[in-house]
N, C-alpha and C positions, 0 to 999 in steps of 0.2 A: 670856364664853360667851354665845352667842345661841341662841334657840330657832329652829329651822328646820323647816318642813314640806317634805317631799319626796314625789314619786310615783316608784315604781319603784326605790326605794333598795336593793332586794335584787338588782339586776341587775349586769351586768358592770362598768359604770362607776359606777353609783350606790353600790354597796357599798364601792368603794374610796374614794369621796368621804367616806363616813362613817368609814372606818378611818383616813384620814389627817387628819381634822379633829376630833379628840377634844375640842377646846375648845368645840364646839357640841353642842347636844342636838337630835337629829334625830327627827322623828315621821314614820314611813314609812306613806304611804297607798298600799297595793298590795293585790293579790289575796291575797298571802301573809299580810297582816295583817288581812284581812277587809273591805277597801274596794275599791270599783269606781268608776272615774272616769266610767263610763257611767251611774251612778246617783248624781247629785250630792247627793241627799237624805241619803245615807249619810255624806257628807263634811262636811255643813254644821255639825254639832255641833263637830267638830274646828276648823274655821275660826273659828267663833264664840268658842270658849273658849281656843284656843291663841294666845298673844301674839306668835307668830313674825312678824317683819316681812318675811320672804322665803319664797317658795315656789319650789323647784327642780323642774321638771317633766321627769322622765326617761321616765315610762311611755309606751310607744309600741308600735306594731306594726312590728317591725324585720326580719322575714323577707322579704327583697326578692324572692325567688323566688315565695313564696306571694302576695305583694302583686301581682306581675305577673299572676297568674291572676285577680285581682279587678279588673283595670283597668276603670275607669269605673263600678264598682259602689259606689254610696253607701250601700248597705245592708250591704256587706261589713265585716268586722272591721277591716281596715286603715283604711278611711275613718272608721269610727265611733271608733276609738281615737285616731287621729292628728289628726282634725279635730273631731269632736263632743266627744270626751273632753277635748281641749285647751280648747275653748270653755267647757266646763263648769267647768274649773279656773279659767280666766280670769275668768269671771263671779263666782265666789266670791272671787277675789282683789280684784276691783273692789268688791264689797259690803263686804268686811272689810278693805279698804285694805292689801293685802299686795303686795309687789313680786314680779312673776312673771319668773323666769329659765327660759327655754325651751330645751331641748337639741335642736338641729336637726342638719343633715347637709350634707356636700358634695354629696349627690345632688340638691340644688336647682339645680345647674348642668348644662348639656348637654355640656360638655367640648369645645366646638368652638373656644374661644378659643386664640389663640397666646400663650402666656405664662401667668402665674400669676393666679388669681382673687383679687380683693380684695373687701372689703365694699361697695365702690361699684359692682360689676358687677351687672347685672340678671339675676336667676335665670331659667332656662328649663329646668325639669326634663323629662327625656325618659322617665321611667317613673312608674308610679302611686305607688310609695313616695315618690319625690322630690316628686311633685305634692301628696300629702297632707301631707307635712312642711312644704312651703312654705305651704300653706293654714293650717297651725297657727301659722306665724310671725306672722301678722297679729294674734294675740291677746296677744302677749307685750310686756313692758316691755324685757327684755334677751333678745336672741337669741344663742345660743352655738352656732356650727356646729363640729362635731367630725368627724373622719375616721379610719376604720380604727383604732379604739382597741385597744391591746394591753397586757397585764399579765403578771406572772410566774405567777400562779396563780389560777384560778377554774374549777373543774371543771364547773360548771353550764353554761358556755358557752365554747366554744373559739374564740378570736380567730384572725385570719389568721396572725399570727406563730407562735403555738403550733401551729397546724395544719401550717404548713410545717416547723417544727422536728420535730414528731412524725413526719411522713412521712419526713424525711431520717434520723431516728434508726432508723426501721423499714426503712431501705434501699429505700424506694419511689422510683421515678423520678417527677420532677415536670416536667410540661409546663406552662409558666407564661408568661403574657403578658409580652413584652418591649417592646411598643409602646403600653402604657397607663401613665399617670402617676398615682400616688397620693401621699397625704401622711399616712403612718401616724403615730399619736400615742400616746405613752406615757401611760397612764391616770393615773399618779401626777402628771404635769404638769397634766392636766385637773383633778384633785382640788385641787391647790394653786392653780391659776388660778381655779377657782370660788370658793375662799375669798376671794380678792381681790374678786370680784364681789359676794359676800355682804356684805362689809364696806362696799363703796363704792356698791353699787346703781346703777350707771350705766344709762342708757337707750341703746338702739341695738343694732347688730349687731357681733358679734366672732367672728373665726375663732380658736378656741383649738385649734390643731393643731401638729403637729411642725414643726421648723425645717429640714426637708429633704423634697424630693419626688423620687421615683424610681419606676421600674417595679417590678411584682411580681417580675420576674426579678432585678432588682438587689437587691430586698429579700431574696430567697431566697439570693443569693450572700452578702449581708452576714450573714444568719443562720448559714449554713454556716461562714463564716469565724469568727464569734464563738464558735461552739460546737464547732469542729473537726470538722465533718461533711463528708461526701463531696460535693465540688463536681461530680463527674462525673454525679451523679444529676439535676442541674438542666438542663433543656432549654428553650430559648426557643421560644415559640409566638406566634402573631399574633392579637390581638384583632380587627384589621381582617378577617382571614380568617374568624374566627368570626362577625362581624357580616354577612358576605356571605350567610349563610343567612337567607332571608326569615322563617323561623320562630324565629330567635334572639331572646332577650330583649335589649332595648337596654342597652348599657353605655356609660358616658362614657369617651372616650379620654384626656381631660385632666382629672385631679382635683387639679391643683396649686393649693393654697390658700396665700395669704400670711397670716402671723401678725404682720406688722409693726405693725399698729394696736395689737394687744394689747401687744406689746413696748414700743412708744413710750409708750402711755398709763399702763401699770402697771409698767414696768421689770421685767418678768418674761419670761424667754426659755425657751420649751419646748425640750426636747432634740431633736437630730437623731436620725435612725434609729440611727446608729452609737452615739451616746451613750446612747440609750434601751436598746439591746440590751446594752450594757456594764453598765448599772445592773440590768437584768433578770437578767443572769448573776450579778451580785453577790448579788442577792436569792435566787437559786436555789442558789448555791454560795458562801455567805459564807466569807471567809477564816477559817482556824482561829486561835483566840486563842493567843498564845504561852504556853507552859507555864512555870509558876513553879518 
């Protein structure tokens, strides 16, 4: 067992990391537990007294639409949490000699590359959220980029997979982009992959993402097929058409990320979307035990 300090461990991804790694003892530094990364003095006692060798930094401003309204505003909450808050955590890690694992995002890329993004590609974020997350990367020992995380159950925040599933279950028509590429990631794989990084504490950048990339339209089709939902409700739309509006928020057309570096270095292969959805279905509807 290891002592681990984490920020934002009550969130969509962080809470699952705790659930799937019971061999570790996690100390959660979040607003829910009375800590604020924008006030580092409230954190210093924990950093000083806790022997944790690793800090995992999840806490962030992740509402991309709200972030867009704050574009360029360094006094806004998005910048303060994602940049100033991260720097505060990094300074404490430096003082108390703790390895900082920073959770970043595919939004650091502009999506204009033909092909899949690797850790060697130079980031060029096109929105404020991506810009602030990229600025936060400079403070970390290990940078872990994740993309479109999804899980079977977390009422506090509905991920894209569950949002699509719920709309189809409610017989709602979905107009969904067919010309955008994303790399959705099963959160259980993020939790298991992070355990490897906790144990090995490597330095550098890693894409801890799913093993398949596809459009949101193709994702919706896969969800409908997995859960026997109505395919006729799913209608393709165009991100390029959406972006032709000068008032539109910028979106990346290509969010295909390679996880080959993680697979090669740690012999751990995250699931494809189809594999992740199959596991998600098993978690939601476990097979009945045979009667004795």
